[in-house]
PATORFI-518784 format. One record per residue (C-alpha): residue number from 1; x, y, z; residue in one letter; chain. Coordinates in steps of 0.02 Angstrom, whole numbers, plus 50000, padded with zeros to 5 digits. Layout:
# residues N
+------+-------+-------+-------+------+-------+
: resi :     X :     Y :     Z : resn : chain :
+------+-------+-------+-------+------+-------+
:  NUM :     X :     Y :     Z :    A :     A :
...
+------+-------+-------+-------+------+-------+
***
This chain:
# residues 230
+------+-------+-------+-------+------+-------+
: resi :     X :     Y :     Z : resn : chain :
+------+-------+-------+-------+------+-------+
:    1 : 46562 : 49229 : 51278 :    H :     A :
:    2 : 46769 : 49289 : 51307 :    Y :     A :
:    3 : 46848 : 49114 : 51273 :    T :     A :
:    4 : 46729 : 49085 : 51108 :    V :     A :
:    5 : 46775 : 49260 : 51051 :    R :     A :
:    6 : 46970 : 49225 : 51077 :    D :     A :
:    7 : 46960 : 49067 : 50991 :    Y :     A :
:    8 : 46944 : 49173 : 50840 :    G :     A :
:    9 : 47101 : 49272 : 50897 :    N :     A :
:   10 : 47198 : 49119 : 50931 :    R :     A :
:   11 : 47155 : 48998 : 50806 :    V :     A :
:   12 : 47010 : 49059 : 50675 :    G :     A :
:   13 : 47106 : 49210 : 50623 :    V :     A :
:   14 : 47247 : 49121 : 50560 :    W :     A :
:   15 : 47169 : 48995 : 50442 :    R :     A :
:   16 : 47056 : 49142 : 50393 :    M :     A :
:   17 : 47228 : 49243 : 50343 :    L :     A :
:   18 : 47298 : 49063 : 50252 :    D :     A :
:   19 : 47137 : 49067 : 50152 :    A :     A :
:   20 : 47163 : 49243 : 50111 :    F :     A :
:   21 : 47354 : 49208 : 50065 :    K :     A :
:   22 : 47310 : 49054 : 49967 :    A :     A :
:   23 : 47165 : 49157 : 49859 :    A :     A :
:   24 : 47299 : 49326 : 49830 :    G :     A :
:   25 : 47160 : 49431 : 49934 :    V :     A :
:   26 : 47196 : 49595 : 50018 :    K :     A :
:   27 : 47052 : 49610 : 50173 :    A :     A :
:   28 : 47015 : 49737 : 50304 :    S :     A :
:   29 : 47034 : 49693 : 50481 :    F :     A :
:   30 : 46899 : 49793 : 50621 :    A :     A :
:   31 : 47034 : 49800 : 50771 :    T :     A :
:   32 : 46990 : 49882 : 50918 :    N :     A :
:   33 : 47141 : 49954 : 51033 :    A :     A :
:   34 : 47136 : 49818 : 51168 :    A :     A :
:   35 : 47151 : 49672 : 51036 :    V :     A :
:   36 : 47299 : 49766 : 50930 :    A :     A :
:   37 : 47391 : 49765 : 51123 :    E :     A :
:   38 : 47349 : 49600 : 51173 :    R :     A :
:   39 : 47401 : 49511 : 51005 :    Y :     A :
:   40 : 47549 : 49603 : 50932 :    P :     A :
:   41 : 47586 : 49438 : 50837 :    E :     A :
:   42 : 47419 : 49457 : 50747 :    L :     A :
:   43 : 47435 : 49630 : 50709 :    I :     A :
:   44 : 47609 : 49599 : 50636 :    E :     A :
:   45 : 47539 : 49448 : 50529 :    A :     A :
:   46 : 47391 : 49551 : 50473 :    V :     A :
:   47 : 47487 : 49705 : 50398 :    L :     A :
:   48 : 47635 : 49574 : 50341 :    A :     A :
:   49 : 47504 : 49508 : 50205 :    D :     A :
:   50 : 47478 : 49682 : 50157 :    G :     A :
:   51 : 47284 : 49688 : 50236 :    H :     A :
:   52 : 47212 : 49859 : 50307 :    E :     A :
:   53 : 47171 : 49898 : 50480 :    I :     A :
:   54 : 47016 : 49971 : 50524 :    I :     A :
:   55 : 46985 : 50069 : 50680 :    A :     A :
:   56 : 46847 : 49976 : 50798 :    H :     A :
:   57 : 46837 : 50065 : 50946 :    S :     A :
:   58 : 46937 : 50044 : 51125 :    T :     A :
:   59 : 46838 : 49877 : 51163 :    D :     A :
:   60 : 46694 : 49812 : 51135 :    M :     A :
:   61 : 46606 : 49868 : 51279 :    N :     A :
:   62 : 46639 : 50054 : 51198 :    A :     A :
:   63 : 46489 : 50092 : 51099 :    T :     A :
:   64 : 46456 : 50258 : 51044 :    I :     A :
:   65 : 46263 : 50343 : 51074 :    T :     A :
:   66 : 46200 : 50509 : 51087 :    S :     A :
:   67 : 46193 : 50498 : 51237 :    E :     A :
:   68 : 46364 : 50507 : 51284 :    L :     A :
:   69 : 46448 : 50659 : 51322 :    P :     A :
:   70 : 46543 : 50753 : 51182 :    E :     A :
:   71 : 46716 : 50742 : 51270 :    D :     A :
:   72 : 46679 : 50585 : 51309 :    A :     A :
:   73 : 46642 : 50511 : 51126 :    E :     A :
:   74 : 46797 : 50613 : 51058 :    R :     A :
:   75 : 46933 : 50556 : 51191 :    K :     A :
:   76 : 46861 : 50365 : 51135 :    L :     A :
:   77 : 46894 : 50400 : 50976 :    I :     A :
:   78 : 47064 : 50486 : 51015 :    A :     A :
:   79 : 47106 : 50335 : 51098 :    D :     A :
:   80 : 47074 : 50218 : 50991 :    S :     A :
:   81 : 47176 : 50304 : 50870 :    L :     A :
:   82 : 47321 : 50328 : 50948 :    S :     A :
:   83 : 47323 : 50154 : 51057 :    R :     A :
:   84 : 47317 : 50062 : 50878 :    L :     A :
:   85 : 47437 : 50179 : 50778 :    E :     A :
:   86 : 47576 : 50127 : 50921 :    A :     A :
:   87 : 47520 : 49945 : 50906 :    A :     A :
:   88 : 47540 : 49954 : 50737 :    A :     A :
:   89 : 47634 : 50068 : 50681 :    G :     A :
:   90 : 47515 : 50152 : 50544 :    V :     A :
:   91 : 47340 : 50258 : 50585 :    K :     A :
:   92 : 47194 : 50184 : 50517 :    P :     A :
:   93 : 47083 : 50291 : 50389 :    S :     A :
:   94 : 46942 : 50194 : 50405 :    G :     A :
:   95 : 46818 : 50169 : 50551 :    W :     A :
:   96 : 46692 : 50042 : 50611 :    L :     A :
:   97 : 46566 : 50082 : 50762 :    S :     A :
:   98 : 46532 : 49959 : 50872 :    I :     A :
:   99 : 46375 : 49872 : 50843 :    A :     A :
:  100 : 46371 : 50039 : 50693 :    R :     A :
:  101 : 46301 : 50150 : 50833 :    S :     A :
:  102 : 46348 : 50348 : 50834 :    Q :     A :
:  103 : 46290 : 50466 : 50887 :    S :     A :
:  104 : 46214 : 50648 : 50817 :    W :     A :
:  105 : 46420 : 50697 : 50817 :    R :     A :
:  106 : 46520 : 50554 : 50757 :    T :     A :
:  107 : 46525 : 50609 : 50580 :    L :     A :
:  108 : 46607 : 50775 : 50636 :    D :     A :
:  109 : 46703 : 50694 : 50751 :    L :     A :
:  110 : 46788 : 50568 : 50633 :    L :     A :
:  111 : 46832 : 50702 : 50519 :    K :     A :
:  112 : 46911 : 50804 : 50670 :    E :     A :
:  113 : 47017 : 50663 : 50690 :    H :     A :
:  114 : 47063 : 50629 : 50496 :    G :     A :
:  115 : 46980 : 50480 : 50487 :    L :     A :
:  116 : 46929 : 50463 : 50290 :    E :     A :
:  117 : 46784 : 50341 : 50307 :    Y :     A :
:  118 : 46679 : 50225 : 50404 :    C :     A :
:  119 : 46552 : 50091 : 50380 :    C :     A :
:  120 : 46418 : 50109 : 50488 :    D :     A :
:  121 : 46281 : 50156 : 50372 :    W :     A :
:  122 : 46218 : 50016 : 50271 :    V :     A :
:  123 : 46092 : 50081 : 50178 :    N :     A :
:  124 : 46169 : 50084 : 49984 :    D :     A :
:  125 : 46278 : 49950 : 49885 :    E :     A :
:  126 : 46391 : 50085 : 49838 :    L :     A :
:  127 : 46510 : 50197 : 49927 :    P :     A :
:  128 : 46443 : 50391 : 49973 :    F :     A :
:  129 : 46486 : 50556 : 50039 :    S :     A :
:  130 : 46415 : 50655 : 50194 :    F :     A :
:  131 : 46418 : 50820 : 50195 :    T :     A :
:  132 : 46559 : 50847 : 50283 :    N :     A :
:  133 : 46667 : 50745 : 50165 :    G :     A :
:  134 : 46699 : 50569 : 50259 :    V :     A :
:  135 : 46646 : 50452 : 50161 :    T :     A :
:  136 : 46514 : 50293 : 50192 :    N :     A :
:  137 : 46586 : 50097 : 50148 :    L :     A :
:  138 : 46402 : 50003 : 50153 :    P :     A :
:  139 : 46448 : 49846 : 50258 :    L :     A :
:  140 : 46283 : 49758 : 50232 :    N :     A :
:  141 : 46241 : 49664 : 50402 :    T :     A :
:  142 : 46113 : 49553 : 50324 :    E :     A :
:  143 : 46233 : 49470 : 50208 :    L :     A :
:  144 : 46375 : 49440 : 50379 :    S :     A :
:  145 : 46422 : 49276 : 50414 :    D :     A :
:  146 : 46339 : 49324 : 50615 :    R :     A :
:  147 : 46177 : 49365 : 50537 :    M :     A :
:  148 : 46172 : 49215 : 50407 :    I :     A :
:  149 : 46268 : 49091 : 50503 :    V :     A :
:  150 : 46267 : 49125 : 50681 :    A :     A :
:  151 : 46082 : 49198 : 50710 :    T :     A :
:  152 : 45972 : 49125 : 50553 :    Q :     A :
:  153 : 46090 : 48953 : 50588 :    Q :     A :
:  154 : 46140 : 48925 : 50397 :    H :     A :
:  155 : 46261 : 48810 : 50350 :    S :     A :
:  156 : 46437 : 48885 : 50302 :    A :     A :
:  157 : 46383 : 48829 : 50126 :    E :     A :
:  158 : 46220 : 48893 : 50126 :    G :     A :
:  159 : 46322 : 49064 : 50179 :    W :     A :
:  160 : 46447 : 49031 : 50028 :    A :     A :
:  161 : 46295 : 49020 : 49885 :    Q :     A :
:  162 : 46213 : 49164 : 49964 :    M :     A :
:  163 : 46370 : 49283 : 49938 :    M :     A :
:  164 : 46378 : 49181 : 49744 :    R :     A :
:  165 : 46197 : 49245 : 49725 :    D :     A :
:  166 : 46234 : 49390 : 49779 :    S :     A :
:  167 : 46357 : 49426 : 49680 :    F :     A :
:  168 : 46280 : 49351 : 49514 :    D :     A :
:  169 : 46144 : 49487 : 49565 :    W :     A :
:  170 : 46240 : 49631 : 49585 :    L :     A :
:  171 : 46342 : 49589 : 49434 :    E :     A :
:  172 : 46182 : 49586 : 49324 :    G :     A :
:  173 : 46146 : 49741 : 49384 :    E :     A :
:  174 : 46281 : 49811 : 49396 :    A :     A :
:  175 : 46329 : 49796 : 49180 :    A :     A :
:  176 : 46145 : 49854 : 49153 :    A :     A :
:  177 : 46195 : 50005 : 49237 :    Q :     A :
:  178 : 46378 : 50025 : 49173 :    N :     A :
:  179 : 46403 : 50050 : 49350 :    S :     A :
:  180 : 46474 : 49931 : 49491 :    A :     A :
:  181 : 46427 : 49859 : 49661 :    R :     A :
:  182 : 46515 : 49842 : 49827 :    V :     A :
:  183 : 46469 : 49652 : 49921 :    L :     A :
:  184 : 46541 : 49652 : 50078 :    P :     A :
:  185 : 46596 : 49485 : 50137 :    L :     A :
:  186 : 46583 : 49516 : 50320 :    H :     A :
:  187 : 46661 : 49393 : 50412 :    L :     A :
:  188 : 46696 : 49340 : 50595 :    T :     A :
:  189 : 46859 : 49222 : 50635 :    P :     A :
:  190 : 46777 : 49150 : 50790 :    Y :     A :
:  191 : 46621 : 49090 : 50656 :    I :     A :
:  192 : 46704 : 49065 : 50489 :    M :     A :
:  193 : 46882 : 49011 : 50546 :    G :     A :
:  194 : 46787 : 48839 : 50642 :    L :     A :
:  195 : 46858 : 48689 : 50567 :    P :     A :
:  196 : 46718 : 48640 : 50468 :    Y :     A :
:  197 : 46658 : 48815 : 50406 :    R :     A :
:  198 : 46837 : 48864 : 50343 :    I :     A :
:  199 : 46832 : 48775 : 50183 :    G :     A :
:  200 : 46677 : 48823 : 50133 :    A :     A :
:  201 : 46754 : 48996 : 50146 :    L :     A :
:  202 : 46913 : 48940 : 50035 :    E :     A :
:  203 : 46808 : 48876 : 49877 :    E :     A :
:  204 : 46684 : 49056 : 49887 :    L :     A :
:  205 : 46881 : 49132 : 49885 :    L :     A :
:  206 : 46928 : 49019 : 49744 :    G :     A :
:  207 : 46777 : 49036 : 49645 :    D :     A :
:  208 : 46740 : 49213 : 49639 :    L :     A :
:  209 : 46929 : 49269 : 49631 :    T :     A :
:  210 : 46911 : 49178 : 49472 :    G :     A :
:  211 : 46762 : 49289 : 49395 :    R :     A :
:  212 : 46818 : 49427 : 49264 :    D :     A :
:  213 : 46716 : 49543 : 49332 :    T :     A :
:  214 : 46766 : 49540 : 49523 :    S :     A :
:  215 : 46869 : 49646 : 49622 :    W :     A :
:  216 : 46946 : 49609 : 49801 :    F :     A :
:  217 : 47012 : 49772 : 49882 :    A :     A :
:  218 : 47019 : 49819 : 50050 :    T :     A :
:  219 : 46895 : 49961 : 50090 :    G :     A :
:  220 : 47037 : 50091 : 50110 :    G :     A :
:  221 : 47056 : 50048 : 49910 :    D :     A :
:  222 : 46863 : 50050 : 49869 :    I :     A :
:  223 : 46849 : 50229 : 49929 :    V :     A :
:  224 : 47020 : 50288 : 49868 :    K :     A :
:  225 : 46938 : 50209 : 49685 :    S :     A :
:  226 : 46774 : 50285 : 49704 :    W :     A :
:  227 : 46825 : 50443 : 49748 :    K :     A :
:  228 : 46947 : 50475 : 49606 :    G :     A :
:  229 : 46782 : 50418 : 49493 :    Q :     A :
:  230 : 46693 : 50575 : 49543 :    Q :     A :
+------+-------+-------+-------+------+-------+
***
C-alpha cells in the first residue's frame, strides 16, 4: 500500500501538474506534513505553478475522532500547520481531515488555529458558513476518482463523462436559479496519474476550460469569491 501511494508522489502527480499547466488551471493540493517534509521538490513545484496547499493532518494515520482528547487534537492540528509552513514557506488557509473525520471540537480548533475553511462536510454544492465563521467547501466523495474509478471500477473515460454530465446538469441548475455551483474534480495522483488514465483527465480539462460558464479555481479562491458575495 505504501508503494502504490508513493507512485503518486514520484510519478503520477508530475503528470497531473503537466496537465494542469497545459490547461491553464490552478488546483488545491491536500498535503500532509510527512509528505511535505519528504518531497520538498514536489512542494516547490506545486507552489511554483501557483497552486494551493491545503493542510491534510500530519500523516495518513492521524485521524480525528471524538474519542481523541482535546489537547491531543489541538496538538495534531498545530503540528500539521507548523510543519507544513516550515516545509512550504506558507501557512495553509484550508483543511481536509483524514477520511473527512471530525470530532465535536474540530471546527472550533480549526478556527483557533486561524484556518478559514475545511472540506470535510459534503452536504451541499455551495460553500456555507458554520456559526463560528469557518467556511465549509463541499468536496463530494461520490464524485472522486477514488470512488468512481478505484471502488466502483469505472474507466477513466467513464469518470470523465460523469464529470461532463455533472457539469451540464449543474450549469443548467445554476442558470435557472441565477446562482452558481461547485463541481469538485477530486483527484488522486496514484489513481488518475497512471499512464492509461491521465489522457482522460487531459481531455476533460481541455473540454471544460473551453466552456464560457466554467471557472477553475483553488479552494481558497472559491471561498474568497463566495464570501465577497455575502
